[in-house]
N, C-alpha and C positions, 0 to 999 in steps of 0.2 A: 550527350554533353554532360560532364560532371557537374553536379550541383554543389556550389561552394558552401552552401548551408551545412552540408555533411561535415566538411572540414571545420567549420565554425563551431558546430556542436561537439565534435570530437575534442577540439581544443578547450572548450568550456568545461567538459567533463574532466579532462586531464589536469588542466591548470587550476580551475576554481573548485570543482566538486571534490576531487580526490587529492589535489595538490601533489601530484607526482614529482618526486625529486630525483636527484642523481643516484643511479643504481637501485632505485625502488623496483621490486619485482611486482609486475602488474598482470594479474590474471584477467584476460578479456574473454568472457564467456558469451558466445553468440548463438542465438536460437532463432532459426528460420529467418535469417537476414542475408541479404546479398553480399558477395565477397568484398565489394568495394567499401562496405561499412567497416569490416574488420581491417582492411588496408588502411582506411583513414585513422582508425584508432591506433594501429601499430605506428604509423607515422607520427601521430601526436605524442605518443609515449616516448618514441626514440628522440624526438625533438626536445622533450623534457629530460632527456638523458636517462630514462628509465629502461627497464628490461621487459619487453612484452612477452607474455605467455598466453597462447591462444587455444581455445577449445571451440569446436563447431558442432552444433547439435541440429537434428532434424526431428520435428515433433512426431512424425509418423514412426520413426525409429524408437523414440522414447516411449510412445504408446505401446509398441510391440513388446518392448522390454518389460513394461509394467504389467501387461496382460499375462505375461509368463513369469512374473517375479517370484523368486525363491529367496528365502531368508538368507541363506548362505551367499547367494549371488550378490544380494544388495549390501550385505555386510562388507564384501570385498570392494564393491563400487563406492560405498560410503567411506570406508577407510582410505581408499585412494584419494577421494575428494578432500577428506579431512586433512590427510598428510600434505597435500598440495596447498590447502588453505593455510596451514600452519607455516609454510615456507613463503607465503605471499604477504606483501606490504599493502597492496591495493587490489580491490576486486571490482571489476566493471562488468555488469551483465547487460546485454542488449537483446531484447526479447521481441521478436516478431511473432506473428501467429497467422498461419494460413487458414486455420479452422479453430475457432475458440472452443468448440465442443469436441475437439479431437479425442479427449480422454473420457468422454461420457460413457463409454462401454467398458471401461476398465473396472473390473469387479471391486466393490467397495472394500472388501477384506484385503485385496492386493494394494489398493491405494493407501489404506491405513498402515500397512506394514512398511511400504516405501517411505511414507512420511516419517514414521518412527525411526527408521534407519538413517534418514538424512538430517534429522533434527540436530545432532551434534555438529555436523558440517555447517548448517545454517546459523547456529548459535556462534560458532567460531568466526564466521564471516561478519555477523552483526557486531559482536563484542570486541574483536581483536584485529580488525582490519579497517582501513579507510575504504569505504565501499559506495558504489552508486549503481542503481538499477534503472533502466529506462526501457520503454517500449520502442518498437520500430514500426513506422506506418506501412500497412499492407492494404491490398484491395479489400480483404475481408473486414479489416478495421473501418475502412471508409464506408463499407456497406452497413456495419453496425451503427455508425454515426449518422447514417442517412445522407451521406455526402458523396460527391464524385471523388474519384481517386485523386485528381489534381487539387481539388478544393481541400481535401483532407490533408494532403501533404503540406499545403500552405498553412493550414490550421495547426498542424503538428509542429512545424518549425516556429510559428508565432508563439505557441504555448511553451515550447521547450527552451526557447532562447529568450524568455522573459528575463528582465533585469532583476534577478532575485536579490542581489546584493542591496539594491535600493529599498527593498522591503524589510531588510533585517532589523533596523531600529524599531519599527512598529511591531514586528514579530516578537522582539525581545521584551517589549512592553506587555504584550499579551502573555508571554511566558511568566513574567514576574507576577502578573495578576492571577494566573492559574496556580502558581506556586503558593500564594498566600490564601487562596480560596479554600474554604472548608466544605460548603454545601452548594450543590448545583441543582437547579430546577429547570427542566426543559419542558415547554408547552407547545402544543400544536395540534392540528387535526389528528385524532387518534393517538395522541401522545401526551402523557402526563408522567414525567419520569423524575425521580429524585435520587441523588447519590452523593457520597462524600469523596473529596479529593485530599482530605487531611493527611499530611505527612508525605505526600507523593509529589514529585517534581515533574514539571512539563518540559517538553523538548520542542524548540522552534525549528522548523524545517524550511530552509531557504536554498534549495538546489544543491545541497551537500550529499544527500543519499538517494533521493528519488528524483527522476526527471520524467514528466513534469512534477513540480513541487508546489508548495504553498499550503502548509498546515501547521498547527501546533497541537501536539498530543500529550496526553498523560494517561492515567488509568484510575478507575474508581477503587476506593477501598472495597476489597473483594465481596464482602457480605452486606455492603451498604445499599445496593441498588434495589429500589422499590418502584413499582408502577408499571406502566406500559409504554412501548414505543412502536410506532408504525413507520416503516421505511417506504419512501415513495420513489426511490431509484431502483431500477431493475438490477439484478446482480447475477453473476455466474460463479459457481464454486464446484470444484472437482468435475468440471465439464458439464454441469447441469445448470440450466437457466431457471432463475427464480424471480417472481414478481409478488408485490403486495405482502411482504413479510411483516408479521406482527409478533412481538415478543412480550410476554408478561413475566414480571419478576416478583419474587418474595425472598427476602434475606439474601439478596445477591444472585439467586439462582433463577434461571429461566424455567418457569413451571408450566408454561404453555407457549407453543410456537405454531403459528399457522402461516400458510402461503398458498400460491397456486399449486404447489406440490408439497402438501403438508407431511406426507409420509416420508419423502426424501429429506426434508429439512430436519425432521426429528431423527432420522437415521444418522445424519451427520452430527447432530448435537448429542447423540448417544455414543459417539466414538470413544469418549473417555469422560471421567467426571468433570474435568476442567472445561470441557466444551460448552457446558451450560452456565459458565460464569464469564464475566466480561474482562478482557485483558487490555482494552484500549478505549479511550475516549478522545476524540480529536475534532477540531474545528478547521474547516477548509475555507480557503480564501484566494484561490488563483482566479483573478478577474477575467482571464481569457477562456476559462473553462466554464461553460454555462449549462450544458445539457449532458445527461448520462448516456453512456454508450456500451455498458457492460464490460468495461475495462477498468479495473479498480485503480490502477496507477493514475488514470485520469479522473475517474468518478470521485475518489476520495478527496480530491482537491477542489471540487466544484465550488464556485463562488456562492456564499450563503448557505453552505451545508455543514453538517456534522456527521461523523460516523461513530458507531458504538458497536464494538467488535467482540463477538463471542470467541473465547479460546485463549491462546497463549499470550501472556504479557511479554513485553520486551525485557529480557533478563538484564538486570544490572543498570538499566537506564530509567525507564518509567515503569517500575516493577512492583505490582501488587501481590506477587507470589503465585499467580495463577499459572498452571502448567497444563498444556494440552497439545495434541498434534494439530488441532484446528486453530487457525487464525483467519477469521472471516470478517472482512471489513464490509459492514452494511451501512448504506448511506441514506440520510434524510436531507432533503433540500427544503430550506425555509423561506425562500424568496416568495413574494406575493403570488406569482403565477403558479406556485406549487402549494398554495394554501397558507403560506406564512408560518409564523412561529416565533417563540421567544426563548432566550437563554438568560437565566438569572444566576448570578454569583453572590452568595451570601445575602440574598434579599434585594440585590441591585440588578436592574435590567441592563445587560451588557450588549445584547444584540437583539434587534427586532426585525422580523421579516428579512433576515439575511444581511442586515446593515449594522455595523458596529456603531454604538452611540457615543462612546467616549472619544474625546478629541485625539488623544494619543494613538488610538486604534484606527482612526478614519483612513489612513493611507492603505489599510488592508481592504477597504471597500471597493 
């Protein structure tokens, strides 16, 4: 039996997130998802009088390509993708994952080269199209979350079909506050972090670009970060699982990085000079997302969390000038059951133990 929530989600992405209009060219990029998902997206785009362009991907095939990656080969693939992106008005990516560690044995130098070749394509998508990226629930994701497949599907649709529009007024208030903030101080177990937001704008995210959504992000002044941050949410990057990450900063640079796999984390942070600087600071507040599951599109929106991201800044939007092939969202949860914590803006306590204290921000709790 067809699940009507699939059609509901497709319509939300087409009508609300990307606002597809007549004759809009819409690239639907499907990774490890069943055909009926692509069909629902095609129908939603056609109903909006748009033109659907579809690509289907399989992670095992992508892994094999990356394992044998050659610079000339990926220049051709990257140019092909970039050319298509330049012809596209809207980009919608639906990403399932049969195995989140599928790329764990791709050689690091191959992964680095692939990311470098694809960066112009990704920048074009972020800066010059209306875009939305979402996960698709799979049995492996349910296992990550410690849930049955059915329970995880119900959770997925509850999170993704949240009434994001209702949160926009409070999100905009948080954006305005971040826009005028100069100094940020974050405290918590193993965390005492200071940095400046002076001159940098924040972006409120309410279901327009990521599904699930629920964050407001900016970037620190590149050389302003001082102190230490300890992340309590597990993460996965380039197919490698990491826990208990701790970063120490001096003049904006990560001068010490440890984790359950200290050698691997430092290898990634040594990918290029920008990987040891921060490209994003964001506050998460999706009330339906409570626990981490090593899937960053969910984990970075966890209620009562923040993420502090080594690597590439978002060019042209919340841009501190940092450039890197790396963009690694690392998450710290500050609710009481995770040890609590505080966020201070210009000497004023804004959030304590994951709860916003200002009345105009309370709808985000």
